[in-house]
VOPAGU-2260 file (C-alpha; in pm, 1 decimal, decimal comma):
REM VOPAGU-2260
SITE   aa  ch    i         X         Y         Z
SITE  MET   A    0   -2942,6    -820,7    3357,4
SITE  THR   A    1   -2681,1    -563,7    3460,6
SITE  ASP   A    2   -2510,5    -568,3    3118,5
SITE  ALA   A    3   -2825,3    -518,7    2926,6
SITE  PRO   A    4   -2787,1    -260,2    2644,0
SITE  HIS   A    5   -2988,1      72,9    2674,7
SITE  LEU   A    6   -3308,6      67,0    2474,0
SITE  LEU   A    7   -3232,5     345,3    2205,0
SITE  ALA   A    8   -3494,3     611,2    2125,6
SITE  GLU   A    9   -3506,6     490,1    1755,9
SITE  ASP   A   10   -3608,3     143,8    1874,3
SITE  ARG   A   11   -3875,5     243,6    2102,2
SITE  PRO   A   12   -4139,4     250,4    1831,7
SITE  ASP   A   13   -4049,1    -116,8    1770,7
SITE  TYR   A   14   -4096,3    -189,8    2141,8
SITE  GLU   A   15   -4429,8     -12,5    2144,4
SITE  ARG   A   16   -4554,6    -204,5    1826,6
SITE  ILE   A   17   -4448,3    -536,6    1975,9
SITE  LEU   A   18   -4625,1    -436,2    2302,9
SITE  ASP   A   19   -4950,4    -379,5    2120,8
SITE  GLU   A   20   -4916,8    -715,2    1953,9
SITE  ALA   A   21   -4862,1    -883,7    2282,7
SITE  LEU   A   22   -5165,7    -715,4    2432,7
SITE  ARG   A   23   -5373,2    -867,9    2154,5
SITE  ASP   A   24   -5242,9   -1225,3    2231,2
SITE  ALA   A   25   -5509,4   -1477,5    2290,1
SITE  THR   A   26   -5384,3   -1568,9    2643,2
SITE  ILE   A   27   -5380,6   -1208,6    2745,9
SITE  LEU   A   28   -5719,6   -1148,1    2609,0
SITE  GLU   A   29   -5859,4   -1446,5    2788,7
SITE  ALA   A   30   -5708,3   -1328,5    3113,3
SITE  LEU   A   31   -5855,2    -990,4    3076,5
SITE  ARG   A   32   -6197,5   -1138,6    3047,4
SITE  ALA   A   33   -6180,2   -1303,1    3386,0
SITE  THR   A   34   -6398,5   -1171,4    3669,6
SITE  GLU   A   35   -6128,8   -1120,9    3935,9
SITE  PRO   A   36   -5992,2    -785,8    3994,6
SITE  HIS   A   37   -5706,3    -704,3    3763,1
SITE  LEU   A   38   -5549,1    -425,0    3548,2
SITE  ASN   A   39   -5726,2    -331,8    3219,7
SITE  THR   A   40   -5548,0    -304,2    2892,2
SITE  GLU   A   41   -5464,8      56,1    2900,5
SITE  GLN   A   42   -5309,9      21,9    3259,0
SITE  LEU   A   43   -5105,8    -276,2    3152,9
SITE  ARG   A   44   -4975,0     -84,3    2854,1
SITE  THR   A   45   -4888,7     215,8    3060,3
SITE  LYS   A   46   -4705,4       7,3    3307,7
SITE  ALA   A   47   -4500,0    -176,1    3042,8
SITE  MET   A   48   -4409,8     150,5    2863,0
SITE  LEU   A   49   -4290,8     305,6    3196,6
SITE  ASN   A   50   -4075,3      -6,1    3270,2
SITE  ALA   A   51   -3950,9     -46,1    2914,7
SITE  GLU   A   52   -3588,7     -76,4    3012,7
SITE  THR   A   53   -3651,4    -353,4    3255,8
SITE  VAL   A   54   -3884,5    -551,1    3026,2
SITE  ALA   A   55   -3664,2    -521,4    2725,5
SITE  SER   A   56   -3357,4    -647,7    2929,1
SITE  ALA   A   57   -3509,3   -1006,2    2893,4
SITE  ALA   A   58   -3415,0    -998,4    2525,9
SITE  ALA   A   59   -3086,6    -829,6    2575,1
SITE  PRO   A   60   -2875,9   -1094,5    2375,7
SITE  GLU   A   61   -3062,7   -1054,5    2067,1
SITE  TYR   A   62   -3083,1    -679,3    2098,5
SITE  ARG   A   63   -2709,2    -649,8    2143,8
SITE  HIS   A   64   -2653,5    -859,1    1838,8
SITE  TYR   A   65   -2885,9    -646,9    1640,9
SITE  LEU   A   66   -2720,1    -338,6    1758,4
SITE  GLY   A   67   -2373,6    -469,1    1665,2
SITE  LEU   A   68   -2479,3    -557,9    1299,7
SITE  ARG   A   69   -2655,9    -232,0    1251,2
SITE  ALA   A   70   -2347,6     -46,9    1357,1
SITE  ASP   A   71   -2145,1    -257,1    1122,9
SITE  LEU   A   72   -2388,3    -178,7     834,7
SITE  GLY   A   73   -2336,5     184,2     877,9
SITE  ARG   A   74   -1961,7     161,9     850,7
SITE  THR   A   75   -1932,3     -89,9     574,8
SITE  PRO   A   76   -1934,0      38,5     205,0
SITE  ALA   A   77   -2117,5    -142,4     -68,5
SITE  PRO   A   78   -1890,5    -372,6    -292,8
SITE  ALA   A   79   -1767,7    -227,2    -627,0
SITE  HIS   A   80   -1923,8    -370,8    -951,6
SITE  GLY   A   81   -1806,1    -346,7   -1314,2
SITE  GLY   A   82   -1435,2    -383,6   -1261,8
SITE  GLY   A   83   -1170,6    -395,4    -989,3
SITE  GLY   A   84   -1032,3    -110,4    -802,4
SITE  LEU   A   85   -1114,1     253,5    -802,2
SITE  GLY   A   86   -1134,9     276,0   -1183,5
SITE  GLY   A   87   -1409,8      12,9   -1190,0
SITE  GLU   A   88   -1602,0     164,6    -914,8
SITE  LEU   A   89   -1598,6     510,4   -1076,1
SITE  SER   A   90   -1694,8     373,7   -1416,0
SITE  GLY   A   91   -1988,4     172,9   -1268,6
SITE  ARG   A   92   -2103,0     485,2   -1083,6
SITE  LEU   A   93   -2079,9     705,1   -1392,3
SITE  ARG   A   94   -2272,5     443,4   -1595,5
SITE  SER   A   95   -2543,9     429,5   -1333,0
SITE  GLU   A   96   -2566,1     816,8   -1307,2
SITE  GLU   A   97   -2586,0     835,6   -1692,3
SITE  GLY   A   98   -2857,6     588,3   -1709,9
SITE  ALA   A   99   -3049,4     753,2   -1434,3
SITE  GLY   A  100   -3016,5    1090,4   -1579,5
SITE  LEU   A  101   -3098,4    1015,1   -1944,9
SITE  PHE   A  102   -3433,7     860,4   -1890,1
SITE  PRO   A  103   -3588,3    1164,0   -1712,0
SITE  VAL   A  104   -3460,2    1391,7   -1988,2
SITE  LEU   A  105   -3625,0    1187,9   -2257,6
SITE  THR   A  106   -3946,8    1154,6   -2066,2
SITE  VAL   A  107   -3969,1    1531,8   -2047,0
SITE  LEU   A  108   -3838,7    1628,3   -2385,6
SITE  ALA   A  109   -4025,3    1370,0   -2597,9
SITE  PRO   A  110   -4379,0    1498,1   -2522,1
SITE  ILE   A  111   -4270,9    1862,0   -2552,3
SITE  LEU   A  112   -4107,8    1811,0   -2895,2
SITE  SER   A  113   -4392,0    1600,5   -3020,1
SITE  TRP   A  114   -4662,3    1839,6   -2925,5
SITE  SER   A  115   -4477,2    2134,0   -3065,3
SITE  ALA   A  116   -4434,1    1950,6   -3397,3
SITE  ALA   A  117   -4797,5    1860,8   -3392,4
SITE  ALA   A  118   -4902,5    2216,8   -3338,5
SITE  LEU   A  119   -4695,6    2338,4   -3639,5
SITE  LEU   A  120   -4797,2    2058,0   -3869,3
SITE  LEU   A  121   -5169,9    2104,1   -3779,9
SITE  ALA   A  122   -5145,8    2473,7   -3851,2
SITE  ILE   A  123   -4977,1    2418,9   -4183,6
SITE  GLY   A  124   -5204,2    2142,6   -4276,1
SITE  TYR   A  125   -5535,7    2322,5   -4202,4
SITE  ALA   A  126   -5391,4    2633,3   -4382,0
SITE  LEU   A  127   -5327,4    2434,7   -4690,1
SITE  ARG   A  128   -5668,0    2275,7   -4671,4
SITE  ALA   A  129   -5822,9    2607,1   -4647,0
SITE  ALA   A  130   -5631,8    2757,9   -4940,5
SITE  ARG   A  131   -5637,7    2457,7   -5170,7
SITE  PRO   A  132   -5891,8    2195,9   -5057,7
SITE  ALA   A  133   -5816,9    1973,0   -5352,8
SITE  LEU   A  134   -5447,9    1958,0   -5269,3
SITE  PRO   A  135   -5355,1    1612,1   -5109,0
SITE  LEU   A  136   -5064,5    1763,8   -4921,6
SITE  GLY   A  137   -5286,3    1949,7   -4672,8
SITE  ARG   A  138   -5447,9    1619,0   -4558,8
SITE  SER   A  139   -5115,8    1452,2   -4529,3
SITE  VAL   A  140   -4978,2    1727,0   -4310,9
SITE  VAL   A  141   -5288,0    1725,7   -4085,5
SITE  THR   A  142   -5247,7    1350,7   -4049,4
SITE  ALA   A  143   -4887,1    1394,0   -3957,2
SITE  GLY   A  144   -4986,4    1644,3   -3684,5
SITE  TRP   A  145   -5246,5    1422,0   -3521,6
SITE  ALA   A  146   -4983,1    1137,7   -3526,7
SITE  ALA   A  147   -4732,9    1362,1   -3353,0
SITE  ILE   A  148   -4994,2    1429,6   -3082,5
SITE  ALA   A  149   -5045,3    1054,4   -3031,8
SITE  VAL   A  150   -4657,6     993,7   -3010,8
SITE  GLY   A  151   -4627,4    1275,0   -2745,5
SITE  THR   A  152   -4914,7    1123,9   -2538,1
SITE  ALA   A  153   -4757,9     779,9   -2555,6
SITE  ALA   A  154   -4411,6     917,4   -2454,1
SITE  MET   A  155   -4568,3    1101,5   -2152,0
SITE  ALA   A  156   -4748,7     770,7   -2046,9
SITE  VAL   A  157   -4423,5     574,5   -2082,1
SITE  GLY   A  158   -4240,1     837,2   -1879,7
SITE  ILE   A  159   -4487,8     824,6   -1588,6
SITE  VAL   A  160   -4470,0     446,1   -1573,1
SITE  GLY   A  161   -4099,1     458,1   -1572,8
SITE  LEU   A  162   -4081,9     712,6   -1295,7
SITE  LEU   A  163   -4312,2     499,5   -1084,7
SITE  LEU   A  164   -4098,6     193,0   -1144,1
SITE  THR   A  165   -3789,7     382,5   -1053,6
SITE  ALA   A  166   -3946,4     509,4    -720,9
SITE  LEU   A  167   -4059,4     154,9    -634,8
SITE  ARG   A  168   -3715,3      14,5    -703,7
SITE  ASP   A  169   -3533,0     292,8    -506,1
SITE  GLY   A  170   -3763,7     245,8    -217,1
SITE  SER   A  171   -3702,6    -127,9    -193,1
SITE  ALA   A  172   -3335,4    -113,9    -261,2
SITE  ASN   A  173   -3067,2     -79,7      13,9
SITE  PRO   A  174   -2939,8     269,7      78,7
SITE  ALA   A  175   -2628,3     372,2    -101,4
SITE  GLY   A  176   -2304,4     253,9      65,1
SITE  GLN   A  177   -2434,5     -56,8     238,4
SITE  ASP   A  178   -2360,3    -426,1     189,7
SITE  PRO   A  179   -2676,9    -613,5      71,7
SITE  ASN   A  180   -2569,4    -924,2     252,9
SITE  LEU   A  181   -2496,6    -735,9     574,9
SITE  ALA   A  182   -2834,3    -566,4     538,0
SITE  ALA   A  183   -3003,3    -894,4     513,2
SITE  ASP   A  184   -2834,3   -1006,4     841,5
SITE  VAL   A  185   -2938,6    -691,0    1007,7
SITE  ALA   A  186   -3299,4    -752,3     902,0
SITE  GLU   A  187   -3289,2   -1116,6    1032,6
SITE  ALA   A  188   -3131,7    -991,8    1366,3
SITE  ARG   A  189   -3412,0    -729,8    1398,0
SITE  ARG   A  190   -3686,0   -1010,4    1342,8
SITE  ALA   A  191   -3509,2   -1228,2    1607,0
SITE  TRP   A  192   -3507,1    -941,0    1860,1
SITE  HIS   A  193   -3871,1    -885,4    1803,9
SITE  THR   A  194   -3956,8   -1251,0    1852,5
SITE  ALA   A  195   -3755,1   -1262,2    2185,2
SITE  LEU   A  196   -3901,9    -928,7    2300,5
SITE  ARG   A  197   -4248,9   -1070,5    2250,2
SITE  GLU   A  198   -4207,7   -1417,7    2380,2
SITE  ARG   A  199   -3952,9   -1380,3    2648,4
SITE  ALA   A  200   -4000,0   -1030,7    2775,9
SITE  LEU   A  201   -4346,8    -884,4    2708,7
SITE  LEU   A  202   -4578,8   -1184,5    2739,9
SITE  PRO   A  203   -4432,9   -1298,0    3083,1
SITE  TYR   A  204   -4435,5    -941,4    3209,2
SITE  LEU   A  205   -4792,9    -894,0    3120,1
SITE  HIS   A  206   -4883,3   -1221,4    3272,5
SITE  ASP   A  207   -4709,7   -1140,0    3587,9
SITE  ASN   A  208   -4873,6    -796,4    3625,8
SITE  LEU   A  209   -5220,4    -884,8    3515,9
SITE  GLY   A  210   -5326,7    -987,4    3859,6
SITE  SER   A  211   -5226,7    -653,4    4007,7
SITE  THR   A  212   -5501,4    -446,2    4147,2
SITE  PRO   A  213   -5502,6     -79,8    4066,9
SITE  ALA   A  214   -5386,6     126,5    4350,0
SITE  LEU   A  215   -5634,1     357,4    4517,4
SITE  SER   A  216   -5527,5     720,8    4560,5
SITE  PRO   A  217   -5516,6     795,4    4933,7
SITE  GLN   A  218   -5734,2    1071,2    5077,6
SITE  PRO   A  219   -5529,5    1385,0    5143,3
SITE  ALA   A  220   -5438,3    1433,6    5506,8
SITE  GLY   A  221   -5613,6    1701,4    5708,6
SITE  ARG   A  222   -5920,6    1694,9    5490,1
SITE  PRO   A  223   -6236,4    1742,1    5715,9
SITE  VAL   A  224   -6485,4    1465,7    5712,6
SITE  PRO   A  225   -6845,2    1589,0    5739,9
SITE  PRO   A  226   -7063,1    1424,1    6017,8
SITE  ASP   A  227   -7319,7    1180,6    5924,1
SITE  LEU   A  228   -7641,1    1361,3    6018,5
SITE  LEU   A  229   -7864,0    1069,5    5956,9
SITE  SER   A  230   -7652,0     825,9    6176,4
SITE  PRO   A  231   -7816,8     712,7    6499,8
SITE  GLY   A  232   -7707,3     881,0    6824,6
SITE  TYR   A  233   -7614,0    1194,8    6650,6
SITE  SER   A  234   -7714,3    1522,0    6839,6
SITE  ARG   A  235   -7648,1    1869,9    6762,3
SITE  PRO   A  236   -7363,5    2021,2    6972,6
SITE  GLY   A  237   -7488,5    2257,0    7242,9
SITE  TYR   A  238   -7409,8    2625,9    7227,3
SITE  SER   A  239   -7438,1    2879,7    7502,0
SITE  SER   A  240   -7393,8    3243,3    7465,7
SITE  ALA   A  241   -7122,5    3413,3    7676,7
SITE  GLY   A  242   -7257,3    3603,4    7975,4
SITE  PHE   A  243   -7232,0    3977,9    7956,7
SITE  THR   A  244   -7298,8    4226,3    8251,8
SITE  SER   A  245   -7304,3    4597,6    8232,6
SITE  PRO   A  246   -7142,1    4793,4    8512,9
SITE  GLY   A  247   -7483,6    4961,9    8592,2
SITE  VAL   A  248   -7524,5    5229,4    8852,8
SITE  GLU   A  249   -7417,0    4992,3    9122,1
SITE  GLY   A  250   -7078,5    4948,5    8981,0
SITE  LEU   A  251   -6987,9    5321,5    9001,7
SITE  THR   A  252   -6716,9    5438,4    9257,0
SITE  ASP   A  253   -6668,5    5780,1    9385,6
SITE  PRO   A  254   -6385,7    5998,8    9250,3
SITE  GLU   A  255   -6164,0    5870,8    9537,5
SITE  GLY   A  256   -6190,1    5519,1    9449,8
SITE  ARG   A  257   -6390,8    5411,9    9749,5
SITE  GLU   A  258   -6650,5    5134,5    9768,2
SITE  PRO   A  259   -6908,1    5141,8    9495,4
SITE  ARG   A  260   -7206,3    5331,4    9593,4
SITE  THR   A  261   -7551,5    5350,2    9458,2
SITE  ALA   A  262   -7596,5    5647,6    9243,8
SITE  GLU   A  263   -7868,5    5879,8    9351,9
SITE  PHE   A  264   -8064,2    6077,1    9104,9
SITE  THR   A  265   -8296,2    6357,2    9173,3
SITE  SER   A  266   -8524,4    6521,2    8928,6
SITE  PRO   A  267   -8476,7    6905,3    8886,0
SITE  GLY   A  268   -8742,5    7099,7    9081,4
SITE  TYR   A  269   -9000,2    7281,5    8883,0
SITE  THR   A  270   -9250,4    7549,0    9005,8
SITE  PRO   A  271   -9493,1    7699,8    8772,2
SITE  PRO   A  272   -9485,8    8077,1    8721,7
SITE  GLY   A  273   -9731,7    8276,4    8920,4
SITE  PHE   A  274  -10018,1    8433,3    8730,9
SITE  THR   A  275  -10250,3    8697,5    8870,6
SITE  GLY   A  276  -10581,2    8818,3    8734,8
SITE  PRO   A  277  -10662,0    9177,7    8619,4
SITE  ASP   A  278  -10849,5    9260,3    8934,3
SITE  GLU   A  279  -10545,3    9221,9    9145,2
SITE  VAL   A  280  -10342,0    9448,3    8923,1
SITE  SER   A  281  -10592,0    9722,9    8944,0
SITE  ASP   A  282  -10594,7    9734,1    9326,7
């Protein structure tokens, strides 16, 4: 669809969650158990995430309606309660702020005041009992101190429960400035988009691409393939060394560049020195 709205970044987590639900569908799981070559779960999920725009376009009408209502919800203020006009709105807001601010103050102050009074009463009561054991006032003051401790503990427990209930109520309530009726329409449109995304977009896409075989990565060009040394008919390539000849004595020429001639060598002559005996010297 050429007029399909662009899948916004804040809606991609919804797309991913519905995709995981579709991958757990019974028909998809049954097809994945087949023996024929097909993509596995992770490959299907990766392919669907890469083509999210194309897949989600099958549920474009529901998504467009959902986006329109969501935009209207952000622009529409909540209806005023407690009177008409600006005065009623302000008075209701002040009452709500007063009620919301009074309860936390009481939950904090009541335990502090009760425990402070308990500490003072217990100190006075035990001091009176130590000074005048027979005086009934000491026992009464000690009893009042322990009662103040119990009141402070109960006030703290009530405050904790109240804060938890307030947090749960604020978490489930609509954000400030939104119409609850329009918020309900937005939630219904979101559920309708999820249903269309699963039934008309993701499940058909997964079934159509389930029979695809994973593409094999081609071998890089120019990569040398080693020879199979054990294959029949293989023989080592012949190698011959290059012939080298030295000029030798036959290759020499005379200083004038004439034909090469054979070099003639003669050993130097050697004659032993003459020696004469002593008889010849005396003569």
